[in-house]
C-alpha positions as CSV (number, residue, x, y, z in Angstrom):
1,M,21.9,-98.5,-4.2
2,E,20.4,-95.1,-3.8
3,N,22.2,-92.4,-1.7
4,I,20.2,-89.3,-1.0
5,M,22.6,-87.6,1.3
6,D,24.4,-84.4,0.5
7,N,27.9,-85.4,-0.8
8,S,29.4,-82.1,0.3
9,T,30.2,-83.5,3.8
10,N,33.3,-81.9,5.4
11,K,35.8,-84.7,5.7
12,K,37.1,-83.4,9.0
13,D,33.7,-84.0,10.6
14,I,33.5,-87.7,9.6
15,I,33.9,-90.0,12.6
16,I,33.0,-93.3,10.8
17,E,33.8,-94.1,7.2
18,V,32.5,-97.4,5.7
19,N,34.1,-98.1,2.3
20,N,32.7,-100.8,0.1
21,V,32.4,-103.3,3.0
22,S,31.4,-106.9,2.2
23,R,31.3,-109.7,4.8
24,C,31.1,-113.4,3.8
25,F,30.4,-116.3,6.1
26,N,31.1,-119.9,5.2
27,L,28.1,-122.1,6.0
28,A,28.6,-125.9,6.2
29,R,26.5,-127.8,3.6
30,E,26.2,-131.0,5.7
31,R,25.3,-131.5,9.3
32,V,28.3,-132.2,11.6
33,D,27.4,-134.0,14.8
34,S,30.6,-133.5,16.8
35,L,33.7,-131.4,17.0
36,K,35.7,-134.6,16.3
37,E,33.8,-135.3,13.1
38,Y,34.3,-131.6,12.0
39,F,38.1,-131.9,12.3
40,V,38.2,-135.3,10.6
41,R,36.2,-134.0,7.7
42,K,38.3,-130.9,7.5
43,V,41.6,-132.8,7.5
44,K,40.3,-135.1,4.8
45,G,38.9,-132.3,2.7
46,N,35.4,-133.6,3.0
47,L,34.0,-130.5,4.6
48,H,32.0,-128.4,2.1
49,F,30.8,-124.9,2.6
50,E,28.4,-122.5,1.0
51,E,29.2,-118.8,0.9
52,F,26.7,-116.4,2.5
53,W,27.3,-112.7,2.0
54,A,25.8,-110.9,5.0
55,L,27.0,-107.5,3.6
56,K,27.8,-106.6,0.0
57,D,29.6,-103.4,-1.1
58,V,28.2,-101.1,1.6
59,S,29.5,-97.6,1.8
60,F,28.4,-94.6,4.0
61,T,29.9,-92.0,6.3
62,V,28.8,-90.8,9.7
63,E,29.5,-87.3,10.9
64,R,30.5,-86.5,14.4
65,G,27.4,-86.0,16.6
66,D,25.0,-87.8,14.3
67,A,22.6,-90.4,15.5
68,V,22.3,-93.0,12.7
69,G,19.6,-95.7,12.8
70,L,20.2,-99.0,10.9
71,I,16.9,-100.4,9.7
72,G,15.9,-103.5,7.6
73,L,14.1,-106.8,8.1
74,N,15.8,-109.7,9.9
75,G,18.8,-110.9,8.0
76,S,19.4,-107.6,6.2
77,G,22.9,-107.3,7.7
78,K,22.3,-104.7,10.5
79,S,24.1,-106.5,13.3
80,T,26.9,-107.6,11.1
81,M,27.5,-104.0,10.0
82,L,27.6,-102.9,13.6
83,K,30.1,-105.6,14.5
84,V,32.3,-104.6,11.6
85,I,32.3,-101.0,12.8
86,A,32.9,-102.1,16.4
87,G,35.9,-104.2,15.3
88,V,34.3,-107.4,16.4
89,L,34.3,-108.7,12.8
90,K,36.7,-108.0,10.0
91,P,35.3,-107.2,6.6
92,T,36.0,-109.7,3.9
93,E,36.3,-106.8,1.5
94,G,36.5,-103.1,2.0
95,S,37.2,-101.2,5.2
96,A,35.6,-99.5,8.1
97,R,37.5,-96.6,9.7
98,V,36.6,-95.2,13.1
99,S,38.0,-92.1,14.7
100,G,37.6,-92.3,18.5
101,D,36.7,-94.8,21.2
102,V,33.7,-97.0,20.9
103,A,31.2,-98.3,23.5
104,P,29.5,-101.3,21.9
105,L,26.1,-102.3,23.3
106,I,25.8,-105.3,21.0
107,E,25.5,-108.3,23.3
108,L,24.6,-107.0,26.7
109,G,26.0,-109.0,29.5
110,A,28.3,-111.0,27.3
111,G,31.2,-110.1,29.6
112,F,29.5,-111.1,32.8
113,D,30.7,-114.1,34.9
114,P,27.4,-115.9,35.9
115,D,28.9,-117.2,39.1
116,L,30.0,-113.7,40.3
117,T,27.6,-111.2,42.0
118,A,26.3,-108.2,40.3
119,R,28.7,-106.0,42.4
120,E,31.7,-108.1,41.2
121,N,30.5,-108.0,37.6
122,I,30.3,-104.3,37.6
123,F,34.1,-104.1,38.2
124,L,34.8,-107.0,35.9
125,N,32.7,-105.6,33.0
126,G,34.2,-102.2,33.6
127,A,37.7,-103.6,33.3
128,L,36.7,-105.4,30.0
129,L,35.5,-102.0,28.7
130,G,38.9,-100.5,29.6
131,H,37.9,-98.5,32.7
132,P,40.3,-98.4,35.7
133,R,38.9,-99.7,39.1
134,S,39.0,-96.1,40.4
135,V,36.6,-95.0,37.7
136,M,34.2,-97.9,38.4
137,Q,34.3,-97.1,42.1
138,E,33.4,-93.5,41.4
139,A,30.6,-94.6,39.0
140,Y,29.3,-97.5,41.1
141,D,26.4,-95.7,42.8
142,S,25.1,-94.1,39.6
143,I,25.3,-97.5,37.9
144,V,23.3,-99.2,40.6
145,E,20.8,-96.4,40.8
146,F,20.2,-96.4,37.0
147,A,19.8,-100.2,36.8
148,E,17.3,-100.1,39.7
149,L,19.0,-103.3,41.2
150,R,20.4,-102.1,44.5
151,E,18.8,-104.9,46.5
152,F,20.3,-107.5,44.1
153,M,24.0,-106.4,44.1
154,D,25.1,-109.4,46.1
155,V,23.2,-111.9,44.0
156,P,25.1,-114.0,41.4
157,V,24.0,-112.8,37.9
158,K,23.1,-116.4,36.9
159,N,20.0,-115.8,39.0
160,F,19.1,-112.7,37.0
161,S,16.4,-112.5,34.4
162,S,17.5,-111.4,30.9
163,G,15.9,-108.0,31.6
164,M,17.9,-107.5,34.8
165,N,21.1,-108.5,33.0
166,S,20.4,-106.0,30.2
167,R,19.6,-103.2,32.7
168,L,22.9,-103.8,34.6
169,A,25.0,-104.1,31.4
170,F,23.4,-101.0,29.8
171,S,24.1,-99.0,33.0
172,I,27.8,-100.1,33.0
173,A,28.3,-99.5,29.3
174,T,26.9,-96.0,29.2
175,I,29.1,-94.4,32.0
176,G,31.4,-91.7,30.8
177,K,31.3,-90.1,27.3
178,P,32.5,-92.4,24.5
179,D,33.0,-90.9,21.1
180,I,30.8,-93.5,19.6
181,L,27.9,-95.5,21.2
182,I,26.7,-98.6,19.3
183,V,23.3,-99.8,20.3
184,D,22.0,-103.1,18.9
185,E,18.4,-104.1,19.9
186,V,19.2,-103.6,23.6
187,L,15.9,-101.8,24.2
188,A,13.9,-104.9,23.2
189,V,14.2,-106.3,26.7
190,G,12.5,-104.6,29.7
191,D,9.4,-102.6,30.4
192,S,8.4,-99.5,28.5
193,K,9.4,-97.3,31.5
194,F,13.0,-98.5,31.5
195,Q,13.2,-98.3,27.7
196,E,12.2,-94.7,27.9
197,K,14.9,-94.2,30.6
198,C,17.5,-95.8,28.3
199,I,16.5,-93.5,25.4
200,N,16.8,-90.5,27.7
201,R,20.3,-91.7,28.7
202,I,21.3,-92.0,25.0
203,E,20.0,-88.6,24.3
204,E,22.0,-87.1,27.2
205,M,25.1,-88.7,25.7
206,M,24.3,-87.3,22.3
207,A,23.9,-83.8,23.8
208,K,27.5,-84.2,25.1
209,G,28.7,-85.0,21.6
210,T,28.6,-88.8,21.5
211,T,27.9,-90.2,18.0
212,V,25.3,-93.0,18.0
213,L,24.7,-96.0,15.8
214,F,21.3,-97.4,16.7
215,V,19.5,-100.6,15.7
216,S,16.0,-101.3,17.0
217,H,13.1,-103.5,15.8
218,S,10.9,-100.4,16.6
219,I,10.8,-97.8,13.9
220,R,9.2,-95.5,16.4
221,Q,12.3,-95.7,18.6
222,V,14.5,-95.0,15.5
223,E,12.4,-92.0,14.7
224,M,12.7,-90.7,18.3
225,V,16.5,-91.1,18.6
226,C,18.0,-90.8,15.1
227,N,18.5,-87.9,12.7
228,K,19.7,-90.1,9.8
229,V,19.0,-93.7,8.7
230,V,20.9,-96.4,6.9
231,W,18.4,-98.8,5.2
232,L,19.9,-102.3,4.5
233,E,18.2,-104.9,2.3
234,H,19.7,-108.4,1.8
235,G,23.1,-107.0,2.8
236,H,23.0,-104.1,0.3
237,L,22.6,-100.4,1.1
238,K,19.2,-99.5,-0.2
239,K,19.1,-95.9,1.1
240,Y,20.9,-93.5,3.4
241,G,19.4,-90.2,4.3
242,E,17.1,-88.2,6.6
243,T,15.1,-90.2,9.2
244,K,11.6,-88.9,8.4
245,E,11.8,-89.4,4.7
246,I,13.3,-92.9,4.8
247,C,11.2,-94.2,7.7
248,E,8.0,-93.1,6.0
249,E,9.0,-95.0,2.9
250,Y,10.0,-98.0,5.0
251,K,6.7,-98.1,6.9
252,S,4.8,-97.7,3.7
253,L,6.6,-100.6,2.1
254,Y,6.2,-102.9,5.1
255,K,2.8,-101.8,6.1
256,G,1.0,-104.4,8.3
257,M,4.3,-105.9,9.6
258,D,5.3,-105.6,13.3
259,I,7.9,-102.8,12.8
260,R,6.4,-100.3,15.3
């Protein structure tokens, strides 16, 4: 592991502290065709697993107001790291300490009820994010305007495309001013115009003091949004430092691959 950041960081400005985090998943060795078979094998002790370490001994800190990009090829541990920080997953070893409230854009639309309309899901999703109904009523028009879905508010979201779902979920999740915004590949869906609109919204939140953790398949987007980068490789921290330096090295190493 190579850490090229200045170690003189003022402790009081640290909003996220990841200490020697490792995360292990148990993968079944044999195929199990039904839930019943799974439980029968488990009771008899015939269910065998292999350990897969998605993260191994990762440490870094994020200062308040930073925008930190997580880069690495598929399977490098980026999404797992975000889920640990968001509290969705518990680390197998180590700890992730967060100071402040978190708005996680990890699985957009995961809290939607497909049988409810877009209008109803705005209030449902807002409640799941901890917002009172009065707050959602006040923010309703701006959510609808940003998502560009006004004519579809009374349509059940099961009839929405993935792009429409993402636009609505992004609009809901980015109301207010959370201390930390976690963005995981949410700009991969939708046209370039709406992606640019999302980036502008993220930058507005950063200008108001929100700290951002950002994962994108596009290094160009990381370079646009982030001032620092965490580079993960096979679950290990390869480098952590300034965006320009690390992204240039990353692009040079994976030249020819679709990482634009």
